N, C-alpha and C positions, 0 to 999 in steps of 0.2 A: 783794609788799607792800613798803612802805618809804617814807621821806621823798621829797619832790620832788627830782629830780636825782640820786638815789642810783644809778641805773643799771638800773631795772627793765626798761625796754624793751630796753636793750642786752643784759641777761640773756636775755630771750626770744629776741631775734634771734640771739645767739650759740649758744644751745642748739638752736634750729631748724636753723641752718646746720651745727652739729656733728653733729646727728642724721642729716642727709643724707649725711654722709661715712662714717657707720658703718651705713648702710642701715637706718636707722630713720626714722619719720615723726612729727614733732611738729607739731600744730596750735597756732596762737596766735590768741587772740581779745582784742580790746580792750574793757576795761570802764571806761576813763577817758573821761568825756564831754567833757573839755577837750582831749584829744589830737587833733591834726590830721594828723600825719605819723608813719609807722611805718617801722622798718628791717627789717620781717619781712612775710611773706605772711600777711595777716589773714583768718582764717576767717570772722569776723563782727565787727561794730563796734557798740558801744552808740549811736553817733550815728544809727543807724537808728531808735532809739527816742526819744532825747533828747540835747541838747547844751547845754553851759554858755552859749555865746553867745546861743542862743535864749531860755534862761531869763532871762539878764541883761537882754535887750532887752524881753521881755514882762512881766517882774515887777519890773524895776528893782532886781535883786539885785546884790551885788558878786560877785567871782570865787569867794570861799570859800562864801558863802551859796548861790550858784548851783550849785556842785558838790554841796553837801549836799542841795539840793533834787533834783538829778538822781538821786542815789543813792537817795533816799527814793522817787522816782518809779519807779526800777527795782524796789524792793521791792513797790510796789503793782502792778507789772506783771511779776511773776516768770514768768508764763505765756509771755512773750516769750522770756525766757532759757531756759526749759525746752524750748521749741520749737527754739531754735537748738542746744542741747546734744543734743537727740534726733537731730540729723542725724549725729552721730558713732556709730561702732560700739562694741561692747563692749571691743575691744582698743585703741581710739584713745587717744592721749596728748595732753592739751590743757593749754596754759598760758593762764591768764587774767591779762592785763596790767592791773593795778588802779591806781586813782588814787593820787596822791602826797600826799594830805591825811592827815597822820599820825593825827589823832583818829579816823578811820574804823576804825583797828585797835587803838587803845589804850583808848578809853572810850565811843565812840558805837557802838551794837550793830548798825549797818547791815551791815557786811561779815560779821559773825558770823552774821547771819540768812541772808545769801546762801550762806555756807558750809554752814549747817545744811540749806538747801534742796537744795544739790548732793548732800549725803550722803543726804538723804531720797529723792532720785531714783536712788540706787544708785551714785553716783560715789565712788571713793576719793580723798580730798582731802588734800593736804599744803600747809602754809603756808610760803612762802619769803620771808623778811624780808631785804631787801637794804640794806646800809649802805655808804656810800662810804669806801673804805680811806683816802683822803687826809684824811678828817674825823677818823679815830680814831687818828692817829699820835702823839698825846700822851695821857697817862693820863687827865686829866679828861674829854676828849672821848670816849675809849674807854669810860669809865664811863657817860657820857650815852648813847652808842649801845647799850651793854649794857642799860641800864634801858629804853630804847625797845623793844628786842627782847624783853625780859622782859615788858613790859606787853602787847605784842602776843600773846605766847605765852599769857598768862593770860586775856586777853580772848577770843581766837579759839578756844581749846581744841581745837587741831588738832595732828596730828603736825607738827613744826616744825623747819626748819633756818634758820640765819642765814648769809648770804653776804656776804663783803667784796668788793665790786666794785672795779674799777679798780686791782687789786693791782699791775698792771704799771707803774703810775705812781708807785709808792712804793718806796723803797729796801728791798730784801729784808731786810737786816739789821735795819733799823728796824722793819719789819713783824713779823719774827720775835720781836723783843724784846717787842712789845706782846702778841702772841698766846701767848707762852710764860710769861706771868705766872701763877704758881701760888699765890702767897700775898701777903698785904698787905705782908709784910716786904720783898718784892722791888720794890714800887712806889717809883719815884723821882720825886718831885714837885719842881718848881723851887722855889727858896727864895721864900717869900711872907710878907708881913707878916700875912696872915690865917691864923694857925695853926689856928683852929677849922675853916675851910674845908678845910684839908689833912687834918685828922683825920676830918672827915666823908667826904671822898673815900676815904680809906683804909678806913674802916668799911664803906662801901657796897661797895667792891671786895672786901673780905674776905667780906662776906655772899654776894655773887654767886659768889665762888670756892668758898666752903665748901659750897654746895649744888649746885655744878656744873650750874647750869641753863642757862647761856648759853655757847656756844662758837661760833666763827666759822670758816667755810670760805673761805679766800682764793680768788678766781677771777680768772684772767688770760684774757681773751677771745682772746688770741693764742696760747694754749697748749692744744692739744687734750687733753693729759693732765689739765690743770687742769679743763677743761670736763667731761671724762668723770668725774672725781672728784666734782664737784658733782652731776652727773646721777645717778651711782650712789647717792648719799645720798637724792635725791628718789625714785628707783626703789624703794629699800628701804622708805621710809616708806609708799608706796602699794602695796607688794608687787607692783610691775609685773613681769610676765613669769614669776612664780613658778608659774603654772599651765601654762606652755608645756611641751610634750613635749621631753625631752632627746634630741638626735640622737646615738646611740651608734654609728652605722655606722662612723665613722672609727676609733673605739676597737676595735670588733669586728674590723676588717680589718687592724689593725696586725700586721706580721710575715707577711702573706700575699703571695704573688706576684701582682701585678695582671695578669700575662700568663698565669697559670694559669687554664684554663677552669673549673676547679672552685673557684677562689679568690674568686669573687664579682665579678669585674670591677674597677671603679675604686674608689679610696678615698673614703669620706665623701660619696657622691653622694646620700645620703638616700633611696635607692630601697629 
């Protein structure tokens, strides 16, 4: 989830590519009826059901109205989504690349109902809210991004993580300065003639900080450790892999001579 241009599709593409390097498989499906090109292998596409250009042409809607209509149409045809999701196995990991219309996550209940349906079908669901790091590099914009994230958390009622995309495009020291804010006293706003606005910004930031509801994970698509860090948080939220059997063969064989016929052969072969 996240605003248009925040890097949602890039997030999906990066994690799918990262998963292949660590011998995992992540499926990605497109739920944005306005999207035409993808940087990932698409498991299924909502355009099979409905598209914004078709709605605009047939109903004379604008882009925003057309997208809302498409998502409402999806709600009326959840059997289509259920059928597509049923193609995956119990252990499959699926990313749903959602539209960039922010009201879908903050006050219009469409995506909330989609998430409820997924959980009703037995899927463990986590919401990933993506914000552009270049957007939040000054305090007022950081507050705005935090409020958007908080609104999505409240509306969606899902296990939730917030990701700062495009972190590689931002000076590391500047990014750390924003992310390390712990209290309103550390907020440094530029001198402004509007003192009331400054006080309001400090008060909002203090509220967010006091309740510790919003934190961000910086993500650099060029850094495998950064991608693994973000993926690990999503894994934890959905408890992915917690039921897998632990392979203790390597541990059991430590100290044994692999050439000893009585020592069990090779290390950690899982046999």
